[in-house]
PyMOL Python script that loads the backbone (N, CA, C, O; Angstrom):
from pymol import cmd

cmd.read_pdbstr("""\
ATOM      1  N   MET A   1     -22.341  27.667 -16.563  1.00  0.00           N
ATOM      2  CA  MET A   1     -21.336  26.927 -17.331  1.00  0.00           C
ATOM      3  C   MET A   1     -20.324  26.538 -15.425  1.00  0.00           C
ATOM      4  O   MET A   1     -19.633  25.522 -15.342  1.00  0.00           O
ATOM      5  N   LYS A   2     -20.436  27.342 -14.404  1.00  0.00           N
ATOM      6  CA  LYS A   2     -19.659  28.244 -13.693  1.00  0.00           C
ATOM      7  C   LYS A   2     -19.675  26.623 -12.604  1.00  0.00           C
ATOM      8  O   LYS A   2     -18.685  26.060 -12.136  1.00  0.00           O
ATOM      9  N   THR A   3     -20.974  26.257 -12.477  1.00  0.00           N
ATOM     10  CA  THR A   3     -21.167  25.130 -11.918  1.00  0.00           C
ATOM     11  C   THR A   3     -20.433  23.700 -12.765  1.00  0.00           C
ATOM     12  O   THR A   3     -19.562  22.930 -12.358  1.00  0.00           O
ATOM     13  N   LYS A   4     -21.001  23.719 -13.770  1.00  0.00           N
ATOM     14  CA  LYS A   4     -20.309  22.926 -14.227  1.00  0.00           C
ATOM     15  C   LYS A   4     -18.486  22.421 -14.060  1.00  0.00           C
ATOM     16  O   LYS A   4     -18.066  21.266 -13.984  1.00  0.00           O
ATOM     17  N   TRP A   5     -17.729  23.620 -14.042  1.00  0.00           N
ATOM     18  CA  TRP A   5     -16.693  23.437 -13.881  1.00  0.00           C
ATOM     19  C   TRP A   5     -16.101  23.157 -12.604  1.00  0.00           C
ATOM     20  O   TRP A   5     -15.159  22.390 -12.401  1.00  0.00           O
ATOM     21  N   ASN A   6     -16.908  24.036 -11.520  1.00  0.00           N
ATOM     22  CA  ASN A   6     -17.468  23.260 -10.028  1.00  0.00           C
ATOM     23  C   ASN A   6     -16.874  22.195  -9.702  1.00  0.00           C
ATOM     24  O   ASN A   6     -15.862  21.841  -9.097  1.00  0.00           O
ATOM     25  N   GLN A   7     -17.913  21.680 -10.353  1.00  0.00           N
ATOM     26  CA  GLN A   7     -18.234  19.899 -10.432  1.00  0.00           C
ATOM     27  C   GLN A   7     -17.032  18.930 -10.980  1.00  0.00           C
ATOM     28  O   GLN A   7     -16.582  18.072 -10.221  1.00  0.00           O
ATOM     29  N   MET A   8     -16.503  19.085 -12.350  1.00  0.00           N
ATOM     30  CA  MET A   8     -15.298  19.018 -12.380  1.00  0.00           C
ATOM     31  C   MET A   8     -13.648  18.725 -11.827  1.00  0.00           C
ATOM     32  O   MET A   8     -12.866  17.776 -11.793  1.00  0.00           O
ATOM     33  N   VAL A   9     -13.677  20.448 -11.352  1.00  0.00           N
ATOM     34  CA  VAL A   9     -13.171  19.735  -9.841  1.00  0.00           C
ATOM     35  C   VAL A   9     -13.129  18.864  -8.899  1.00  0.00           C
ATOM     36  O   VAL A   9     -12.380  17.990  -8.462  1.00  0.00           O
ATOM     37  N   ILE A  10     -14.015  19.278  -8.724  1.00  0.00           N
ATOM     38  CA  ILE A  10     -14.548  18.266  -7.331  1.00  0.00           C
ATOM     39  C   ILE A  10     -14.088  16.493  -7.965  1.00  0.00           C
ATOM     40  O   ILE A  10     -13.471  15.658  -7.304  1.00  0.00           O
ATOM     41  N   VAL A  11     -14.401  16.385  -8.818  1.00  0.00           N
ATOM     42  CA  VAL A  11     -14.079  14.842  -9.184  1.00  0.00           C
ATOM     43  C   VAL A  11     -13.168  15.209  -9.823  1.00  0.00           C
ATOM     44  O   VAL A  11     -12.514  14.185  -9.628  1.00  0.00           O
ATOM     45  N   VAL A  12     -12.792  15.553 -10.183  1.00  0.00           N
ATOM     46  CA  VAL A  12     -10.249  15.275 -10.069  1.00  0.00           C
ATOM     47  C   VAL A  12      -9.650  15.613  -8.721  1.00  0.00           C
ATOM     48  O   VAL A  12      -8.569  15.210  -8.292  1.00  0.00           O
ATOM     49  N   LEU A  13     -10.324  16.239  -8.250  1.00  0.00           N
ATOM     50  CA  LEU A  13     -10.249  16.680  -6.771  1.00  0.00           C
ATOM     51  C   LEU A  13     -10.141  14.888  -5.529  1.00  0.00           C
ATOM     52  O   LEU A  13      -9.358  14.416  -4.704  1.00  0.00           O
ATOM     53  N   LEU A  14     -11.562  14.494  -6.207  1.00  0.00           N
ATOM     54  CA  LEU A  14     -11.814  12.953  -5.235  1.00  0.00           C
ATOM     55  C   LEU A  14     -10.588  12.087  -6.308  1.00  0.00           C
ATOM     56  O   LEU A  14      -9.543  11.598  -5.879  1.00  0.00           O
ATOM     57  N   LEU A  15     -10.834  12.073  -7.102  1.00  0.00           N
ATOM     58  CA  LEU A  15     -10.376  10.888  -7.989  1.00  0.00           C
ATOM     59  C   LEU A  15      -8.403  11.309  -7.870  1.00  0.00           C
ATOM     60  O   LEU A  15      -7.590  10.426  -8.144  1.00  0.00           O
ATOM     61  N   VAL A  16      -8.117  12.186  -7.603  1.00  0.00           N
ATOM     62  CA  VAL A  16      -6.741  12.127  -6.925  1.00  0.00           C
ATOM     63  C   VAL A  16      -6.510  11.588  -5.565  1.00  0.00           C
ATOM     64  O   VAL A  16      -5.496  11.092  -5.073  1.00  0.00           O
ATOM     65  N   VAL A  17      -7.701  11.804  -5.070  1.00  0.00           N
ATOM     66  CA  VAL A  17      -7.427  11.684  -3.106  1.00  0.00           C
ATOM     67  C   VAL A  17      -7.413  10.124  -3.266  1.00  0.00           C
ATOM     68  O   VAL A  17      -6.737   9.336  -2.605  1.00  0.00           O
ATOM     69  N   ILE A  18      -8.538   9.755  -4.558  1.00  0.00           N
ATOM     70  CA  ILE A  18      -8.692   8.109  -4.041  1.00  0.00           C
ATOM     71  C   ILE A  18      -7.467   7.376  -5.201  1.00  0.00           C
ATOM     72  O   ILE A  18      -7.252   6.208  -4.877  1.00  0.00           O
ATOM     73  N   THR A  19      -7.235   7.502  -5.555  1.00  0.00           N
ATOM     74  CA  THR A  19      -5.466   7.478  -6.544  1.00  0.00           C
ATOM     75  C   THR A  19      -4.792   7.069  -6.032  1.00  0.00           C
ATOM     76  O   THR A  19      -4.343   5.932  -6.181  1.00  0.00           O
ATOM     77  N   SER A  20      -4.330   8.299  -4.820  1.00  0.00           N
ATOM     78  CA  SER A  20      -3.625   8.802  -3.712  1.00  0.00           C
ATOM     79  C   SER A  20      -3.680   7.889  -2.530  1.00  0.00           C
ATOM     80  O   SER A  20      -2.586   7.732  -1.988  1.00  0.00           O
ATOM     81  N   ILE A  21      -4.670   7.259  -2.009  1.00  0.00           N
ATOM     82  CA  ILE A  21      -5.054   6.215  -0.883  1.00  0.00           C
ATOM     83  C   ILE A  21      -5.204   4.624  -1.250  1.00  0.00           C
ATOM     84  O   ILE A  21      -5.269   3.683  -0.458  1.00  0.00           O
ATOM     85  N   VAL A  22      -5.247   4.594  -2.915  1.00  0.00           N
ATOM     86  CA  VAL A  22      -5.127   3.170  -3.428  1.00  0.00           C
ATOM     87  C   VAL A  22      -3.749   2.682  -3.601  1.00  0.00           C
ATOM     88  O   VAL A  22      -3.406   1.508  -3.464  1.00  0.00           O
ATOM     89  N   VAL A  23      -2.829   3.870  -3.975  1.00  0.00           N
ATOM     90  CA  VAL A  23      -1.423   4.014  -4.444  1.00  0.00           C
ATOM     91  C   VAL A  23      -0.370   3.643  -2.386  1.00  0.00           C
ATOM     92  O   VAL A  23       0.529   2.930  -1.942  1.00  0.00           O
ATOM     93  N   TYR A  24      -1.103   4.449  -2.010  1.00  0.00           N
ATOM     94  CA  TYR A  24      -0.231   4.279  -0.886  1.00  0.00           C
ATOM     95  C   TYR A  24      -0.411   2.868   0.094  1.00  0.00           C
ATOM     96  O   TYR A  24       0.503   2.353   0.737  1.00  0.00           O
ATOM     97  N   MET A  25      -2.304   2.228   0.012  1.00  0.00           N
ATOM     98  CA  MET A  25      -2.332   1.272   0.393  1.00  0.00           C
ATOM     99  C   MET A  25      -1.734   0.349  -0.086  1.00  0.00           C
ATOM    100  O   MET A  25      -1.910  -0.549   0.738  1.00  0.00           O
ATOM    101  N   TRP A  26      -0.757  -0.286  -1.377  1.00  0.00           N
ATOM    102  CA  TRP A  26      -0.351  -0.813  -2.098  1.00  0.00           C
ATOM    103  C   TRP A  26       0.893  -0.206  -1.606  1.00  0.00           C
ATOM    104  O   TRP A  26       0.703  -1.005  -0.689  1.00  0.00           O
ATOM    105  N   ILE A  27       1.702   0.255  -1.378  1.00  0.00           N
ATOM    106  CA  ILE A  27       2.805   0.243  -1.085  1.00  0.00           C
ATOM    107  C   ILE A  27       2.767  -0.086   0.212  1.00  0.00           C
ATOM    108  O   ILE A  27       3.723  -0.854   0.324  1.00  0.00           O
ATOM    109  N   GLY A  28       2.193   0.028   1.402  1.00  0.00           N
ATOM    110  CA  GLY A  28       1.986  -0.311   2.570  1.00  0.00           C
ATOM    111  C   GLY A  28       2.210  -1.503   2.660  1.00  0.00           C
ATOM    112  O   GLY A  28       3.070  -1.996   3.390  1.00  0.00           O
ATOM    113  N   PHE A  29       1.131  -2.369   1.606  1.00  0.00           N
ATOM    114  CA  PHE A  29       0.685  -3.608   1.462  1.00  0.00           C
ATOM    115  C   PHE A  29       2.587  -4.579   1.392  1.00  0.00           C
ATOM    116  O   PHE A  29       3.081  -5.302   2.257  1.00  0.00           O
ATOM    117  N   ALA A  30       3.176  -4.160   0.019  1.00  0.00           N
ATOM    118  CA  ALA A  30       3.738  -4.468  -0.425  1.00  0.00           C
ATOM    119  C   ALA A  30       4.797  -4.431   1.124  1.00  0.00           C
ATOM    120  O   ALA A  30       4.819  -5.497   1.740  1.00  0.00           O
ATOM    121  N   GLU A  31       5.691  -3.171   1.759  1.00  0.00           N
ATOM    122  CA  GLU A  31       6.209  -3.291   2.430  1.00  0.00           C
ATOM    123  C   GLU A  31       5.656  -4.609   3.516  1.00  0.00           C
ATOM    124  O   GLU A  31       6.333  -5.591   3.821  1.00  0.00           O
ATOM    125  N   LEU A  32       4.303  -4.320   3.961  1.00  0.00           N
ATOM    126  CA  LEU A  32       4.020  -5.750   5.011  1.00  0.00           C
ATOM    127  C   LEU A  32       4.517  -7.329   4.094  1.00  0.00           C
ATOM    128  O   LEU A  32       5.093  -8.348   4.475  1.00  0.00           O
ATOM    129  N   ILE A  33       4.152  -7.044   3.215  1.00  0.00           N
ATOM    130  CA  ILE A  33       4.775  -8.432   2.770  1.00  0.00           C
ATOM    131  C   ILE A  33       5.719  -8.494   2.834  1.00  0.00           C
ATOM    132  O   ILE A  33       6.164  -9.297   3.655  1.00  0.00           O
ATOM    133  N   HIS A  34       6.665  -7.690   2.015  1.00  0.00           N
ATOM    134  CA  HIS A  34       7.833  -7.599   2.161  1.00  0.00           C
ATOM    135  C   HIS A  34       8.353  -8.097   3.729  1.00  0.00           C
ATOM    136  O   HIS A  34       8.887  -9.201   3.836  1.00  0.00           O
ATOM    137  N   PHE A  35       8.144  -7.124   5.069  1.00  0.00           N
ATOM    138  CA  PHE A  35       8.245  -7.530   6.392  1.00  0.00           C
ATOM    139  C   PHE A  35       8.517  -8.478   6.330  1.00  0.00           C
ATOM    140  O   PHE A  35       9.629  -8.954   6.104  1.00  0.00           O
ATOM    141  N   PHE A  36       6.823  -9.338   6.663  1.00  0.00           N
ATOM    142  CA  PHE A  36       7.047 -10.779   7.005  1.00  0.00           C
ATOM    143  C   PHE A  36       7.449 -11.473   5.775  1.00  0.00           C
ATOM    144  O   PHE A  36       7.473 -12.622   6.217  1.00  0.00           O
ATOM    145  N   ASP A  37       7.756 -11.571   4.631  1.00  0.00           N
ATOM    146  CA  ASP A  37       8.637 -12.052   4.228  1.00  0.00           C
ATOM    147  C   ASP A  37      10.162 -12.224   4.867  1.00  0.00           C
ATOM    148  O   ASP A  37      10.604 -13.367   4.985  1.00  0.00           O
ATOM    149  N   HIS A  38      10.835 -11.268   5.213  1.00  0.00           N
ATOM    150  CA  HIS A  38      11.628 -11.356   5.640  1.00  0.00           C
ATOM    151  C   HIS A  38      11.560 -12.151   7.292  1.00  0.00           C
ATOM    152  O   HIS A  38      12.152 -13.059   7.874  1.00  0.00           O
ATOM    153  N   ALA A  39      10.740 -11.428   7.503  1.00  0.00           N
ATOM    154  CA  ALA A  39      10.498 -12.130   9.629  1.00  0.00           C
ATOM    155  C   ALA A  39      10.318 -13.813   9.598  1.00  0.00           C
ATOM    156  O   ALA A  39      10.521 -14.573  10.545  1.00  0.00           O
ATOM    157  N   ALA A  40       9.863 -14.184   8.183  1.00  0.00           N
ATOM    158  CA  ALA A  40       9.348 -15.965   8.462  1.00  0.00           C
ATOM    159  C   ALA A  40      11.019 -16.491   7.680  1.00  0.00           C
ATOM    160  O   ALA A  40      11.591 -17.460   8.180  1.00  0.00           O
ATOM    161  N   GLY A  41      11.674 -15.742   6.444  1.00  0.00           N
ATOM    162  CA  GLY A  41      13.092 -16.490   6.282  1.00  0.00           C
ATOM    163  C   GLY A  41      14.117 -16.391   7.223  1.00  0.00           C
ATOM    164  O   GLY A  41      15.088 -17.142   7.317  1.00  0.00           O
ATOM    165  N   GLU A  42      13.794 -15.226   8.058  1.00  0.00           N
ATOM    166  CA  GLU A  42      14.517 -14.701   9.974  1.00  0.00           C
ATOM    167  C   GLU A  42      14.237 -16.070  10.403  1.00  0.00           C
ATOM    168  O   GLU A  42      15.048 -16.976  10.204  1.00  0.00           O
ATOM    169  N   ALA A  43      13.223 -16.231  10.928  1.00  0.00           N
ATOM    170  CA  ALA A  43      12.457 -17.604  11.867  1.00  0.00           C
ATOM    171  C   ALA A  43      13.038 -18.771  10.829  1.00  0.00           C
ATOM    172  O   ALA A  43      13.832 -19.371  11.554  1.00  0.00           O
ATOM    173  N   LEU A  44      13.067 -19.303   9.758  1.00  0.00           N
ATOM    174  CA  LEU A  44      13.653 -20.391   8.692  1.00  0.00           C
ATOM    175  C   LEU A  44      14.890 -20.538   9.304  1.00  0.00           C
ATOM    176  O   LEU A  44      15.391 -21.512   9.866  1.00  0.00           O
ATOM    177  N   SER A  45      15.312 -19.386   9.101  1.00  0.00           N
ATOM    178  CA  SER A  45      17.363 -19.362   9.251  1.00  0.00           C
ATOM    179  C   SER A  45      17.239 -19.903  10.964  1.00  0.00           C
ATOM    180  O   SER A  45      17.478 -21.090  11.184  1.00  0.00           O
ATOM    181  N   GLY A  46      16.964 -19.235  11.814  1.00  0.00           N
ATOM    182  CA  GLY A  46      16.862 -19.685  13.036  1.00  0.00           C
ATOM    183  C   GLY A  46      16.713 -20.580  13.171  1.00  0.00           C
ATOM    184  O   GLY A  46      17.414 -21.054  14.065  1.00  0.00           O
ATOM    185  N   MET A  47      15.739 -21.567  12.470  1.00  0.00           N
ATOM    186  CA  MET A  47      14.930 -23.035  13.203  1.00  0.00           C
ATOM    187  C   MET A  47      16.140 -24.281  12.718  1.00  0.00           C
ATOM    188  O   MET A  47      16.130 -25.489  12.955  1.00  0.00           O
ATOM    189  N   LYS A  48      16.887 -23.660  12.152  1.00  0.00           N
ATOM    190  CA  LYS A  48      17.558 -24.754  10.785  1.00  0.00           C
ATOM    191  C   LYS A  48      19.223 -24.381  11.780  1.00  0.00           C
ATOM    192  O   LYS A  48      19.783 -25.462  11.957  1.00  0.00           O
ATOM    193  N   VAL A  49      19.891 -23.436  12.283  1.00  0.00           N
ATOM    194  CA  VAL A  49      20.813 -22.983  12.997  1.00  0.00           C
ATOM    195  C   VAL A  49      20.037 -24.175  14.183  1.00  0.00           C
ATOM    196  O   VAL A  49      20.628 -25.254  14.140  1.00  0.00           O
ATOM    197  N   VAL A  50      19.226 -24.159  14.877  1.00  0.00           N
ATOM    198  CA  VAL A  50      19.072 -24.943  16.302  1.00  0.00           C
ATOM    199  C   VAL A  50      18.926 -26.551  15.825  1.00  0.00           C
ATOM    200  O   VAL A  50      19.124 -27.425  16.669  1.00  0.00           O
ATOM    201  N   GLY A  51      18.520 -26.966  14.234  1.00  0.00           N
ATOM    202  CA  GLY A  51      18.692 -28.342  14.110  1.00  0.00           C
ATOM    203  C   GLY A  51      17.161 -28.641  14.641  1.00  0.00           C
ATOM    204  O   GLY A  51      16.917 -29.307  15.647  1.00  0.00           O
ATOM    205  N   LEU A  52      16.014 -27.934  13.650  1.00  0.00           N
ATOM    206  CA  LEU A  52      14.658 -28.500  13.234  1.00  0.00           C
ATOM    207  C   LEU A  52      14.471 -28.785  12.410  1.00  0.00           C
ATOM    208  O   LEU A  52      13.353 -29.230  12.149  1.00  0.00           O
TER     209      LEU A  52
END
""", "prot")
cmd.dss("prot")
cmd.show_as("cartoon", "prot")
cmd.util.cbc("prot")
cmd.orient("prot")
């Protein structure tokens, strides 16, 4: 019984760790997309000002 409980705790901890890593990666990915989108918008508006 005790070994089964330990296995369950390990599985739950692994799930929590994997979920947090996935969420962290998704947040980082969204931030990167937002950053690149913003940078591309700035570059395009800069080009328009120059007259390209």
